[in-house]
N, C-alpha and C positions, 0 to 999 in steps of 0.2 A: 504493501500500500504505500502510495505516496504520501511522504508526511510533509505538513508546512512547514515553513521556516521558524515558526514558533515552536512547534514538535520537534524539530531539530534541536533548536536551541535548549529546550527542556531538557531533551535526553543528554546534551552534554553537560548542563547543570547538575543533573542528577549523579552524573560519574566524576565531577570533577574532583581533583584532590588538592587544587589550588586556585584561587581566585586572584586576578589583578584587575583591579578597578582603574581605568583609565578615564576622566573625568575631565569635560570642558563646562563652560558657563551654562549650556544646555541643562546640565543636572540640576541647577539650582532652580531653573523657571517654574518649577511645578511646586515649589515652595514660596513662589512670590517673586523672585529675585529677577532683575532685568540681565538680558543676556547681550546686552549693546550690539544686536546684531545691524550692523551699519549705520550711518550718521541717522538716519530716521528712527531707528531702534533706540540710540544713545539720547535723541531729542525727547522723544515718548516719554523716556525715564525721567529726564532733567530739563524741562521746558524752559530753566532760565539759560542754560547753555544754547539752546535753539535761539533765544531773543538774543544771544551775544555772538551768534552764528560760530561756536566754538565746537570742534569735534573732540570724540574721546580722546585721540591720539594728542591734541592739543592741549588736554588738560592733564593727561597721565604723563608728566615730565617732571624730572627733580627740578630743574631751574626755578620753577615757581616757588620752592620753599625758600630760596634765597631773595628773588627777585618781589616775589608777593605772597608772603606766608599765610595771609588770612585768606587768599583765594585758594592756594594749594589746600589748606587743611579744610576749606569749604568743600571740596570734593572729596578728599579721603575721610574727614571727620563724618560727613554725611554718609558714606559707605560704611565705616565703623559702626556707626548707631545702627542701620539698616542691619547688617549682618548680625550684631548682637541682638536684634530684636526679632529676627526671623527663625522659625522653628522648622529644621529640617523634613522634609515629606515622607511618607511611608516607605520610598523605595530604597531609603538608607538601610533602614532595619531588615527589609525583605532578604537584601543581600548577606546581612549578617547572619539572619536566621538558616539561609543557605549554607554559610560555612560552618554554622554551628552542628546543623544536621549531617553534614556529609564528614564532620571532624577534618575539615579542609583548613589550611592555611589561607589568610586573606590579605591583600595590601593595596594601596591606593596610590595612583600617580594623578596628580591634577594639576592644571594651570590655574584653577580657582584658588583666590587669595582669602576665602572668606572663613575659612576655618568650621565649614558646616559638616565636614565627615568628624572632626574630633567632638563637636557638638552631639553630632548623633550617637556617640559612644564608641567611636574606632579610636583605638590608642595610639597615642603619639607616635609610637615608634613604628605602626604601621602605614603612615602617611608620608608621602613625598611631596612635596610642593613646590614643582619646579620654577614657579615664579615668586616663591616667598609667602609670606602671609601680612594680612592688616593688622593681625595680634600682636605683632612684635614691631619696635622701634629701633633705629639707628641714628648716629649723627650725620647729618647731611653732607659734612665735610670730612667724615672717615676720622675725626681726631682720635677716637678709639674703635678698636674692631669688635666692643662689645656691643650686644643687642640687649634689648630688655623688654619685659611686657608692655603691651599698650593698655594701659589702665587710665590713660585720660578720658576726661567727659567733655562731649562737645555739643556746642549750642551753635545753630547754623541760622544764618538769615535767608531763607530758602527764596526770597525774591532778588538776591543777588548773589548767593551761594557763596557768601562769604562768612568764615568762622569767627565767631566773638572771642574775645579775650575770656582766660587763659590759653594759650596754644601750647602744647608738650615742647619741653626743653629738653635737650642733652645735659645730662648730668654733669658731665665732664667739661663742657665748654660753655655751656648756658646758653648756645644759639638754639633757634627753632630747630628741631628734630623733624624726622620724616618717617614713614613707613618702610619695614625691612621688605620691598617688594620691589621687583624688575619692573622699571618704567620704560618707556620710549627714549631714547638717546639718552642712556643711563650709563654713566661710567663709575658710579659710585655707591653701587649697591654691595652690599655686604652678604657674601654667599658661603659663608662658615656654615649656617645653621643648614641651608639647603645642599651643600657638599655632602654633609654628614646622612642627612637623610637619603641622597643618591647612593652613598656606600652601603648603607643598609639595604636598599633596594638591590643592588647588585648581589648582595648575599642571598638575597631571597631567589631572584634568577637560578642563582648558581645551584642552590638547595633543590629546586624543581626542574632542573634541565631535564629531567627523563620522566616527569610526572605528566598526569592528565591536568593541563592548565586551561582554565577558561577566561580570557580576557573580556570583562564586558567594557566596552567603549560607550560612554553616555554623554550625549550633548557636546560632542566634540566638532567645532566647526572648521572651516577651510581657511579662514582668514588670516588666522594666526596657527599654523598647523601642526604646532608641537606635539599634542596629544594624539592626533590622529597618525603622524609619523611613527610615534613610539608605539603604538599597538601593532602597526604593521611590522615594525621590527620584531617585536617580541614574538608574533606570529609566524617569523621566519626562522628566527634563532633558536625556539626552543621545539623539540621534535614533536610533542604532542599538543600543541597549545593551538586553540581554536579562537579566534576573533568573533564576537559577537557585538556588531557596530550597530548601536540604535540611535537614531537621529532623524526628527521631522523632516527634514529636507535633503539632507546630503548622506545617505545611508551607504552609498554603493560601495562594493569590496568584493574582490576577486575569491571565488570558491578556492578552498573548501570552507572559508569564512561565511559568517552568515548575517546578512544586511536585513535590519529591521528598520522599516519608514515607521518611526514613532517617537512621540517624547518619552522621556526616561521612565517615568511613574507608570503611566499607562503600559508599556512594554513589559516592566518588571512585574507587574500586577499580573498580565497575561500568562507570562512563562509561570509565575508561582501558582495560579489558578490549574494549569496543566499538570504540574507538579503534583498538586493536591489530589487531583482527579486521578491520576496514575496510582497515588498511594493508596487512595481508597479501593480503586478496582483490585489491586493486589491483596487488602486487607481484606475484600470479601471473597476472593478466590481461595486465599487460604482457610477462610472460615468455612468454606463448602468442602475442603479436600478433608 
């Protein structure tokens, strides 16, 4: 019998010995987060920047922290507040449940800086944030290689997108600091934390080099294709790895990998439904034997 793509995905999930979640901005959409898809998507999320004629790329640069720190923290302070308030959707827990049921290892590689995986209960050591995290701060001038938790409280004038005083300061030099995030035209990002996560991820790949690995790619776009490329690389380099690419617009991927043209949450729920249906059938059959 011909299996649908979802049935194939469910069969792979049921047998997985390890899960690698590769997640882009689309993973957060079902939690209510914007994905900044194109300039119109950015302006829909931030009408003030539409009035100013500013794109995401022009806001997300480190130069503003020296030239206009209230403007810089208007953008990043608003995002900090948003990410703190956001509750991760059910899909985060669905994957954790699969890993628990299979007694499988699980790790996350994400270009998102929102900390939603940790908020959903994933351990810090399971997550590789390739572009850093908004929940950590650093000196804008790299006067110290230390980074520290973002515990600042932000008040934003949403008509101008300017942050009000006080702004967070570097404890070493006293100047306005910045998030520990890779931005556009950025030569001052401190990468030590992210490099450490990368080393841990490499160990994970070596550990599961010969195991059945499912790569769940969720909401990774083509504009900045870091995550999509990483999924494909893993799919090629691990002997028994299969990528399940879940994307509502750009799901295409070559066989034997599986494309699912869907948002993250609805696809994960459908796979989970099929797994539960299969388990129920097996239990009934066992009961009749």
